[in-house]
C-alpha positions in Angstrom: 141.1 144.0 135.6 139.3 145.1 138.2 138.8 148.6 136.3 138.6 146.5 133.1 135.6 144.1 134.7 134.4 147.7 135.7 134.3 149.0 132.1 132.2 146.1 130.7 129.3 146.1 133.5 128.7 149.7 132.9 128.9 149.0 128.7 126.4 146.3 129.5 123.8 147.9 130.9 123.9 150.3 128.0 122.8 148.2 125.5 118.8 148.2 124.6 116.8 145.1 125.8 117.4 143.6 122.6 120.4 143.3 122.2 120.5 141.8 126.4 117.9 138.9 124.8 120.5 138.0 121.8 122.0 134.6 121.6 123.2 134.4 118.3 124.0 136.4 115.4 123.9 135.8 111.9 123.4 138.3 108.7 120.6 139.9 109.1 120.9 141.2 112.8 121.2 145.0 112.2 124.7 146.3 111.6 124.9 148.3 114.8 124.2 145.8 117.2 126.7 143.4 116.1 129.2 146.4 116.4 127.9 147.0 120.3 128.2 143.2 120.9 131.6 142.9 119.5 133.4 145.8 121.0 132.7 144.4 124.4 135.1 142.0 123.9 138.3 143.9 125.1 138.3 146.9 127.0 136.6 150.3 124.9 140.7 151.9 125.1 141.5 148.9 122.2 137.7 149.2 120.7 138.0 152.1 119.8 140.6 152.3 118.1 140.2 148.3 116.4 139.0 147.3 113.0 135.6 146.0 113.7 134.0 143.8 111.3 130.4 142.8 111.2 128.5 139.3 109.6 127.1 140.4 106.2 125.5 138.0 102.9 129.2 137.4 101.7 130.5 136.9 105.2 131.9 139.2 107.7 132.9 142.9 106.2 134.4 145.8 107.5 132.4 148.1 109.4 134.9 150.2 110.9 138.6 151.1 110.3 140.9 150.8 113.7 144.7 152.4 114.2 146.1 149.9 116.5 146.5 146.7 114.5 143.9 145.0 116.5 140.6 143.6 114.9 136.9 143.0 116.9 133.8 140.7 115.5 131.6 138.4 116.9 132.9 135.0 116.2 130.8 131.7 115.4 132.8 129.2 115.5 129.4 127.0 114.0 126.6 128.3 113.1 124.1 128.8 116.4 127.7 129.9 118.3 128.4 133.4 119.6 131.6 134.3 120.5 132.8 137.8 120.7 136.5 137.9 120.2 139.2 141.0 119.7 142.3 139.8 118.6 145.6 141.5 118.9 148.4 142.5 116.5 149.6 138.7 115.5 145.8 137.3 115.6 144.4 139.6 113.3 147.7 138.4 111.0 147.3 135.1 111.0 143.9 134.0 112.4 141.6 136.5 111.6 142.0 135.2 107.9 141.1 131.9 108.8 137.6 133.0 110.0 137.1 135.3 107.7 137.9 132.4 104.9 135.7 130.4 107.1 132.3 132.7 107.0 133.2 133.4 103.6 132.6 130.2 102.8 129.3 129.7 105.1 127.8 132.2 102.9 128.5 130.4 99.8 126.9 127.6 101.3 129.3 125.4 102.0 129.3 122.5 104.6 130.9 122.8 108.0 132.4 119.5 107.7 134.1 120.4 104.1 135.1 124.1 105.5 137.0 122.6 109.0 138.5 119.9 106.3 139.9 122.8 103.8 140.5 125.1 106.7 143.2 122.1 107.9 144.0 121.3 104.5 144.8 125.1 104.6 147.0 125.2 107.6 149.0 122.1 105.8 149.4 123.8 102.1 150.9 127.1 103.9 148.0 128.7 102.9 146.8 130.4 106.0 149.4 130.6 109.2 149.6 129.9 112.9 150.4 132.3 115.4 154.1 132.7 115.2 154.6 134.6 119.1 152.7 135.1 122.0 150.1 137.3 121.9 146.0 137.6 123.2 142.6 137.0 122.4 140.3 139.3 124.2 136.7 137.9 125.0 136.0 139.4 128.2 131.7 140.5 127.6 128.6 138.4 128.4 127.6 137.0 125.4 129.3 134.5 124.8 127.3 131.1 124.1 129.9 129.0 122.9 129.9 124.3 121.3 131.2 122.3 125.3 132.7 119.9 122.7 132.2 117.2 125.6 127.9 117.3 124.6 128.1 119.0 121.4 125.9 121.6 123.2 125.9 125.7 123.2 127.0 127.2 127.1 126.9 130.4 128.0 131.1 130.9 129.0 131.4 134.1 131.3 134.3 136.6 130.3 138.1 135.3 129.6 141.7 136.1 128.1 142.6 133.6 125.3 146.6 132.7 124.3 148.0 132.0 121.7 149.6 128.5 121.4 149.7 126.5 118.5 150.0 122.5 118.4 149.7 122.8 122.5 148.2 119.6 123.9 147.9 118.8 127.7 150.6 116.6 127.0 153.0 119.8 126.6 150.9 122.4 129.0 149.5 119.8 131.4 146.4 119.4 133.0 143.8 118.6 136.2 142.6 121.8 138.6 144.4 124.9 138.1 145.8 123.9 134.2 144.9 126.0 131.8 141.8 124.9 129.1 142.9 124.3 125.7 140.8 124.5 122.9 141.1 122.6 119.1 144.3 120.8 121.5 146.5 119.9 118.6 146.0 121.7 116.2 147.5 125.2 115.4 145.2 127.7 116.2 144.8 126.3 119.5 144.0 128.7 122.6 144.8 128.7 126.2 141.8 129.6 128.7 142.2 131.8 131.9 139.1 132.5 133.5 139.6 135.7 135.4 138.8 135.4 138.9 135.4 137.5 139.2 134.6 136.0 136.4 133.4 132.9 137.8 
């Protein structure tokens, strides 16, 4: 982990000062800036061979085709959040399809409430599939501006790793100091967050 974090730190330094100030992205954000930030989510050995998506006028567009089965993008839980993430092959097969759909709907002017409803309906109907085996989502960059579900505000969050935990809740994984934090608890796309000690 020390090597990985050192590589990421060196890469951040190479970004332009304009890119370093970015806290959210949209279809007007230059493609090269989106690509550079998206690739900071995981080690270079991974992102150099991953599919890279950028936001365009009609949602996500494939900017670079990879050959390792992984996918990287700047994800947005809400339009004003920014979450550079790299999904492993299982996430590419399942969760990435949902993210592509969500941004396509946003580009078409669909409300956030309706997108949320249609995604939940998609999981119920089988249109969308939760990950079927253990896997990882890399989110190691310093460009994480995420939604705090307790306050509803966007906050900066340190680099971390996430692991698929479909339908997991505090009841199933435990709670309290040292227990993993759950994203979307009880939902098909639930994730467990682990923050490397050096990121605190």
